[in-house]
N, C-alpha and C positions, 0 to 999 in steps of 0.2 A: 668342471668335476673339482673334486676336493681332495688334496693330497694330503698326507700326513708326515712324508718324509722328504719332499719336494716343494719348490715354490714354481709355480708357471707364471710368466707372464709375457705377453703378445704386444708389441709396440711398433708401428711402422713397418711390419711385415717379417719383422726379427722377434721368434720367440725364444726367450732366455730361461732355461731350467737350472735352478739352483739346488744342489744337494742341502737339504736342511736337517743336518744331526749335528749342531757345532758342540755338543756335548760328547759326542763319540767322534768328533774329528771328522764327519759326514761319512763314516766307515758303512759300506753297504752289507746289506742282507737281502733274503729274499722279497720281502715287503719292497725293499727300494728297488729293486731289479722289476717287481710286477709295477710300480706305479710310474718307471722310467719306460715300460714299453707301451703302457695304456697313453703317456703321454705322447710319445711317437706317432701310435696308431691314430692320434687325435688330430695330428699334424699332415697327416698323408694326404688328404682330398681338401683340406682348410687352404682356401684361395689367400686367405690371410697372412699365411706363414708361407715365406720364401726362404728363410736362412733356420738353423737352429744354434744357437750357443749354450754349451754346458759349463758351469761354474760351480763354485760351493761357497757356502754361507763362512762369513768371516774372511779373517785374514792368514790362517793359519793352515788349512786343509780345501784343497780341491777332492779329492776322497783319499784319505789316508790309507784306505783296504778293505779289506772284509773285517766284519765283525767277527772278532777272534774268541769273544766271550761265546758266539755262537758256532761256531766252527768247532770248538774243544768238545761239543756234545753230539757232533755227528757221527753216524758210523758208516760204513763202505756206500750205503743204500743213500740215505742223507748227503752224502757227499757226492754221488755221482749225479745225483738229481741238481744240485747246487751249481755244480760244473756246467752239467748241458742247459740249465735254464741261464746261466749268465753266457755262456757262449752262445748259445741262438739270440739273445739281445744284441750283444755287440755285433753279430753276423748282420742283424738287421739293421743297426746303427750304421756299421760300414757301407753297407749297401741300398742305403736311404735315397732317395731320389733328390731330395734337397739337401743342400752342403750343410755339414754338422762343423762347427768349430769351438773345440775344446780353449776355455779361458781359464788358466790353469793358476789358481791362487796361491797354492802352497804346496803341503805333501800330495803327491801322487804316486802311492806305494802300493804295491800288489794291485788288487784289483782298479785302484785309481790310475795307475799307469795304464794298466789294461782297457780301461773306458776309454783313456785319452788317445792311446794308440788306436781305436777303432772309428774315431774322430777322423773326418778329412783334412783337418787344418790344425793345428796346435799352437797356440800363442800362451807363452810362458810368465807368469811375474818375474822377475829378478830374485824373490825368496823361493820360489820353487822347488821342490826336490822332486827326484824321480828315482825309482828303483823296482826290481822284483825279490824283494827279501825273502821268500816264501821258505827258502831253505834253511832259514833261520829258527823255523818252527816244525822242520822235519818235513814240508810240504814243497811240492812244485805249483809254479802259477798252473790256475785252473780257469782262466779266463780267457784263453787265447795268447798268453804272455810269451809262452816258447815259440809260436807261430809267427805272432805280428814282430815281435822285438826283432827277431832274426830279419824278416823282410824289410824292415825300416833303417835299421842301424849296421847289419850285416852280421852273420854268423858267429864271426869271433867275437865282437863287440856283445853279443848277446849271452854267448858262452860266458863270457869274465862276469857280467853282471848278474846273470841268474847263478852261475855256479858258486860266487863269491857273496851273493846278496848285498852287494854295498850300493849305497843310496850316492846319486850323483847331484850338483846342482844343476842350476838352469842354463850357466854359461857351457857346462859340458855336454848337458843334452843339445844344446844348439850346435858346438862343435860337432858332435856325433849325426847329426840330423833327425833327433827323435823329436825336435820341435821347430817350427818355422820360423821364430820369432820370440825375443825377451823383451820386456819392456817392464819400468817402472811399475809397482803393483797399483799405483794410484792412477795409472794410464792402462790398465788393463782393459777395464771395460770399455773405455774410449776406441781402443786398438780393434778388440775383437768386434765393436759395432762399426766402427769404418771400414773393414773386413767384410762384412757382412753386408752394408749397404754397396760396397764396390761391386760384389757378385749379383746383387739383388739388381742391378743396372743392366747385367746380361741378360742374353736370352734364356728362360727356364728349360724350354726344350733341351736346348745346348747343354746346359750346365748338366741337366740331369744325364744325358747320354754319354757327357764327358767323364763324369763317376763311373758308369757302367765300362767305359773304355778301359780308362785308368786302373779301374780294381781288376780286369780281366788281367794285367800283368801278375796275379798272385794265385793265377790259377791255369794260364795258357804258356805255350811255348811262345818265342816271339814268332814264328810263322802264322800259328793259327790267332795270335793275338792281332797281327796286322790283318789276317782277314776279316779280324771280328770288326777292327777300325773303318774299313772299307763298308763295312755292312752299317754301321753305325753314322758314317759318314754320309753316305747313301742315303740313310732314313731323313736325316735334317732336311733334305731337299723337298720332303713331303711337309714340311711344318709350314705355319701361317708366320713364326719368327723368323724364319730362313728368307721369306719373302721380304718380310718388313724390314729386316735388317740388311738387306742389300739394297733395298730402295732407299732405304734410309742414307747409305753411305752414297750412292749416287746423286742424291737429291741434299748432300751436305747437311743433313740434319741429326738430330740425337733420335735414335729408333723409339718407338713406343711399343714393345715386345706385346702382345696378346697372350702369351704363355700356351700357345697349342700351334 
């Protein structure tokens, strides 16, 4: 499919989506959100895709935020729709059964930070900047920022970042646990690909179930989460991947997972 606002490339079972609005610092709008949803939907049953990497074009921005010139024209009805559509997409990404890695190559502000937080793993370039600066515009985060940020870095730090609108650098983002790793910009792509290749060497069914189990932390009590883990752990034993993995271990060879 041909997209206007994103670039999609598939190589070695890694699908790379690049936000491609460099003149707008890759700012998002409804069109970008729609194209991103279509791309993810096309990956769901595509056996040529095992991991997805999200990044931005250029060296300045991953996604600098929402397109403010468009937001300024919204009334309450349009704003609600924009928030709902964005939230729906990011929940879809968060619960996607194939791992999603954010390779953050610059500004990840507002919606950009929210998109990154919906990804399963975040790798940041040293020049990356993070923040939820919506209060500077008389707004609050509208694509899950008030919920995911607190769950990732804790309510105290989330309050500070959201209420002050302060922007933090990659080193601080790593310190507070907002990102998993910080690397030089020139090494960002290779690091994201290396992480993707490591995951691709594991059992696809187990990876998908692990994502489900880990995401349950956001919705369940510890007691219910443990019960859910038992259910998913048991489900692994119905898969061919589990049979191949244990057989390969006993035979002291690398497994060849069928992905089912």
